[in-house]
N, C-alpha and C positions, 0 to 999 in steps of 0.2 A: 039526939042523945044516944040512941041505940048504936048509931054509926060510930060515935066517939068511943063508946065502950068496946066495940068490936075492934077498932083500930088500936086501942090501948092494949087489948089482949094480944093482938097480933104482934105488936112491938115487944111486949113482954116475952112472948114465945120465941121471937127472932133473936133477941139479944143473947140469951144463953147459948144458942146454937153458934153464933159468930165467935164468941169467946172461946168456945171449945175448939172450933176450927183453927183459930189463931194459935192456940196453945200447941195443937198438933203440928202446925206449920213451923213454929219455933223449935219444937223438939226435932223435927226433921232437919231443919237448918243447922241446929247445933250438932246433930249426929253427922251431917255432911261435912261440916267444918272440922269436926274431930277426925273424921275419916281422912279428909284432905290433909290435915296437919300431920297425921300419922304417916300418910303416904309421902309427904314432903320430907319428913324427918328420916324415913327409911331410904328415900332417894338420896338425901344428903349424905347419910352414912355410907351408902353404896358408892357414891361419887368420891368420898374421902378415901374409902378403901381402894377404889380403882386408881385414884390419883397417886396414892402411896405406891401401889403396884407399878404404875407407869413410871414414876420417878426412879424406883429401884431398877427397873428395866433400862431406863435411859442412862442412869449412872453406870450400869454394867456395860452398856453399849459404848459409852464415852471412854470407859477404861480400856475396852477392847480396841477402840480406835487409836487411843494413845499408845497402846502396846504395839499395834501395827505400824504406827508412824515411827516409833522408836526403832523397831526392827528395820523399817525402810531406810531410816537415816544411817543405821549401822551398816546396812547393805550398801548404801550409796557411798559411805566413807570407805568401806572395804573395796568397792569398785574403783574409787579414786586412787587408793593406795596401790591397787593392782595396776591401774593405768600408768601411775607414776613409775612403778618398777619396770613396766614394759617399755615406757619411754626411755628410762635410763639404760635399759639393756639394748634398746635400738641404737641409742647414742654410742654405747660402748662398741656395738657391732660395727657401726659406721666408722668409728675411730680405728677399730681393728683393721678394717678394710683399707684405711688410709695409712696404716702403719703408725698411728699416733697414740695408741692406747697407753704406751709407756710414759707419755707426756702428762698424763692426768692420773693423780692418785685416787683410787677407789676405796681401798682399805689400808689406812696407815699402819705400818709395822714399826718403823724406827722413829726416833724423835724428829729427825729431819723430815721424814714422811708426814708426820703430824703437822709440822709448820707449813710445809708445802701445800698440804691438803687444806689447811685453814685459809691460806692466802688465795688458793684457787676457788674455794667456796665463797669467800668474801667478795672477790671481784666478779664471780660468775652469778651472784644472786640476781634473781629476776627483777626485784624491786629493792630500793634502798632500805625499806623497812625490814626486808629479809636479812640485811646485813647486821641488824641489831644483835642477833644471837651470837655473832662472832666478835663483838667488841667489848672492851672493858667498860664497866660502869654505864651500861646501856641506858638506864632510866635517866641519868643525868645528861648524857650527851645527845639523847634523842632530839630535843629542841634545836640543838646546834646542827645536827644532821639535817633536820627539816629545813633550816635556813640555808645550809650549804647546798642542798639539792633542789632548792626552789626553782632553779633555772633548768632543771632536767637531770635525768639519770639514765645511764645505759650500762648494761652488763658487759663484761669483757672476759675473754679466755686468756689465761696466763700459763704458758707451757712450763713444765717442770725444769726443762733445760735452761730457762731464762731466770730461774729463781736461785739465788745464792744465799746460803745460811751460814752465819758465823758460829761454828760448833763450840768454840771456846767461850763465847758469851753465854750460850745456852747452858754450858756446863757450870758456869759461875752463878747461874740463876738470875742473870741480869736481863734487862730489857734488851732484846736482840734486834739489831738493825738488819732487815732482810731486803736485799736488792731483788726486785721483781720486775724484770723488763725495764720500763722507764720509771718505775715507782720505787719509793723507799717505804718499807712497811716496818713499823715498830711492834714487836711481838713480846708478850710477857706470859710466863707460866703461872697459872692460878690453880686453885683446888679443883676447878671445873675443866682443867686443860688449858691449852694455849688460847690467849685472847689478843686481839689487836688493840693497841693504844690508838684510838681513832683520831683524837686531837693531834697527836704527834705525827701520825701518818699523813693527815691532810693539812697540818699547819694552821688549824682553826683555834681561835681564842673566843672566850665568852663575849668580849667586847670587840667589835669589828675594827680591824686596822684601817679599813677604808673610811669608816665613820670617824675614827680618830683623826685621820689626815684631813677629812673634809671640814671638821669643826676646829682644827688646829688647837686641840685641847692642851691646856697648861697643867693638867693633872697627870702625874706620873703613872703610866700604865705599862703592863708587861705584855710582850708580844713574841710570837714565833715568827721570825723573819729569815729571809735569805740575804746574807750580807757579803759584800765584796768591796775591797779598797778602791777608792777613786782618787784621781789626781786633780779634781776640780775643787776650787775653794771660793769663798766669798770674802775676799780680803777687805773690801770696802766696809764690811760689817764687823771687822775684827776677827773673822774666822779664817785665820792664816794657817799655812802649812807648818809654820814653826810651832804653833801651839796645839793644833787639832789634827786628828785623823778624820778624813771624809770617808764615810762608809755608806755605800748605797744599800738602802733597805726598801726599795720601791721608789725612793727619792733620796737625795743627798741628806745624810744625817751626820752630825758632828759630835766628836767625843774628845775631851781633853787628853792629850798624850800622857800627862802626868797623873791622871786619875787611875784608880784601881780598875775601873771598867775599861778605860782606854788601853791599859797594859794587857789585860787578859784578852780583850777582843782582838788586839793587834796580833797576838800570838797565833790566833786562829786564822785570820784573813791575810796575813802578810805574804802568803804564797801567790796572791793575786786571783785565786779562784773563788767561786761562790761557795758559801758554807751555810748550813742551817744552824741558826743560833737562837737563843732566847735572851732578849735584852729588855731593859726598862727605858722608856722614852717619854719625853714631854716636849711640848713646844715652848720656846723662849723667844722673847722679843729682842731683836738686835737693831741698832740704828747706826746711821752715818752722820757726819758733821752737818750735812744739810738738813738734818732733822727727820729724814725719811726713815721709816721703820719697816721691819719685815719679820715675820715669824719663821723660825727655823726649828726642825726637829733635833733635839739634843739627846744623845744617849748618855744616861746617867747611871746605868747599872748593867752589869753583865752577869747573867745567871749561869749559862752553860752552853756548850756546843751540842748540837742535836736538839730535837724537838720534844723528847719525852721527859716528863718530870717524875715518872714512876719510880726510878731508882733513888730519887731524892726523898721519897715519902717513907 
């Protein structure tokens, strides 16, 4: 019994001491947590401040890099321009040594100089895309040029002495036919200076004449062709010399002598030489008594001599 009382007293004495110790531990823990929380918040605030500072510095550096790149590009372009000028001067010097400088216009002075310069720059362009700046309605004809040059392109030099300009046509403000060595170039004065009628110069149409011949289309289409009188006829099919003119336009094409087209076309080609003309053509079926049929190209309209339509607009 005495032992039980002593044990009970001991327990009673121990319990208050453990509760007090636990309370202190909790207070210490809370204090530590608060201190840690405050430290974390301070650290986060510091990091945010540092991040903002770093971002500002990074943006500043990026702007400086951009400025340096811009300056570098300008310097590179300037160097390219200088190199181009040096190259041009070297070419002029080389031409001068060969006695050919007078054959190439550098700074046009007269109207004729301007046309000669245009023709020389056009044929001397390094790439066909460089020719676009010299042609009429460049945005519209670019797809046609791409098709035309799909087989390849090469620059050529055309000497001034081989270029002939009709001053009378220029004075009238008409499209001017310029003979340039083996080429015929159609030139027109515009608000931006002289430009080349590219379709007329190359004889190119929106619809390919080769495709038209291949499919033997019965739809009337307009083409730029080189025409010459021929003495061959297809009498078995009713295409006789008494009723038709045979005009070669890549192949034999026929036109009624009594038609308006026949009369106008004959006046152009009656000399027996080849002429650039614009005509309207379609294929028509002709047959013979045996029942055999054949498609022939028939000229049903004559537009004009020459390949430029600019004066008609």
